[in-house]
N, C-alpha and C positions, 0 to 999 in steps of 0.2 A: 504210775501212781507213786506218791511220796508217803513217807511216814506220817507227815502232818495230815494227809488225807485219811489215813487209817485212824488216827486219833480223833479227828473231827467226826467221822462216821460212828466210831464207838461212843463218843460223848452224846451224839444225837440220839442213838438208841437208848442210852442210859436215861435220857431226859423224856423218853416217850413212854406210853402206857403199854406195858408188856406183862406177860405171865409165862412162867416156865411150863412148857408142854412138850413132852417127848415127840419128836418128829415135826415140831413146829419150825417154820421158816418164814414167819411173817404173816401168816393167815389171820384174818379177822376172826375173833371168837364169836361168830354168829351161831344161831341155834344148830344149823346143819353141821358146822365144823366141831362144835362141842360134842355132838353125838358121835361124829366120826372119830375124834381123838380118844374119847373115853371108851368107845366100843372096840377099838383095835389095838390098844396098848395097855398092858397090865399096870404099868406105873401110873398112867393117866387115869385108869379106872379107880385106883385108890384115891385119886384127887378129884373125883367127880363133883363133889359139892363145891370145891374151890373153883373148878373150871366153869361150872354152870353159874356161879355167882359173879363171874367177871362180866363187865359190860361189853357190848358188842363192838365198841371202838378199841378194845384191848387186842393186841396182836400176840399170837402164839410163837414162842421161840424156845428152842433148846440151845445148848452151847454151839452146836455145829451149824444150826440155822443162823445164829448170831455171827459166827465166823464167815459164813458164806455171804451174808449181807454186807459185812465190812470189807472183806478181801476179794470177793468174787470167786473163791475156791469152794467147791462143794465136797465136803468130807463127812464121814459117818463115825470115825473112831479117832482117838487121839493120835495113834500111830500115823495115820494119813496126814494129819496136820503137821506132825514133826517131819515127815518126809518132804513136805513143801518148804521147809525152813533150812537155813544154813547158819553157820556160826553158833550152833547150840552150845550153851555153856551153863554151868552151875554157879559161875562167878557173877553175882548181882551188882558188883561194883562197876561193871562195864555196861549195864543195861541202858538202852536208849528208848525214848518214846516210839511207839509203833510196833514194838516187838511183841511176839506171842509169849505168854508164860504158861508153864505146864505144871501139873501135879497129876497123880494117878486119876484117870477118868475125868479130868477137868482141864479146861483151857480158859485163857483170858487175854485181854489186850492191855499192855502197859501204856498208860497215857501221860506219864510223868508225875513228878511231885509225890512219888511213892504210891500212886493210885493205879488200880487195875479195874477195868470194866469187864465184868463176867456175868454169867447167867446163874442165878441162884433160884431156889424154889419160888421166890416171890417175883421173879422176872429179872430183867437185865438192870444191873446197877453197879455200884462201886464197892470195892474192897481194897485192902492194903496189899502191897507187894510181898511183905514178910510172910513166909510160910510156903510160898511157891517154890518148886523144886528146881526148875531150869527155865531158860528162855532162849529164843532164837529169832532171827530175822526172816521175814517172809520173802520168798523168791519174787523177783520182778518189782520189788518195792525199793525205792531209793531212800536211804537213811542219811541222816546228817553226818554220819561218820564216813560215808562213801565219798572218796576223792577221785575225781577224774582229771588226769593231767592233760593239758591242752596239747593238741597235735601240732608238731612243729611244721611250719610251712616249708615247702620244697624250695631249696635255694636255686635261683635262676642264674645260670652261667652262660654268658654269650660265647659263641664259637670265636676263637681268636683268629684274627686275620694275619697271614704271614707278613712279616716285615721285609723291607727291601733286602736286608742283609741275609735273610733266611731263604732266598730264592736261588735255585740252581740255574745257571745260564748254560744253554746248550749251544754248540756250534751252529752257525747258520747253515741252511740247506736241509734241515731235518723236516721242514714242512709243518712244524708244530708251533712256530713262532719262537721268540726269544725267551719268553717266560713260561715256566711250567709249575706244577704243584710242588710244594716243599717236599723234601725227602722225609721218610718216616722218622728218621732220627732227629729231624729238625722241628717236628710238630710238638706242641705242648700238650701234656695230658691234663685233664681237669677232672677232679673228683666231684661227682654230683651227689648231694645229700638228699635223702628222702626222710621226711618226718614220719615217725611211727608212734602209734598210741601204745603206751606202756600198760601192761595188764598188772 
């Protein structure tokens, strides 16, 4: 998966009809799910009127349901999301699209141009990157800053044939013929190079 895939998925969710519901990971807000969400979670119970007012084609998400939909990773706390990331930094001058942004109890996806897709009480939408505390790259996602050096091809070296002047002649009568293999000191050594991928 690439960072561009992450951004496109985040933007698609931001353009769809969603509502913030604790424990939501894309369920349609039909009558059964509305009762289920408001009857099992205190936060959702306080928003009963909002949840029941949503149309049935609205999908329920919280920030972790959003993250699972975008990245494929299922997490339930911010610390678990951070654990899945590398190159976590507070320096936002180096942030690239597709990274996760963090603040206490909140996460979002940076999609470029100073915009972050996140889950607010109204659902999944856009906010600005200013104010977020840190950011990091998701494991197994290829970012535009990732550079993979090409693997060098193995150099093919043909075995050298002994030249006439490099052959030892034995006296006749040995039964092995006049010509034998070159002496060890007369053979040429060849270094064979092997291409390696640099990490």
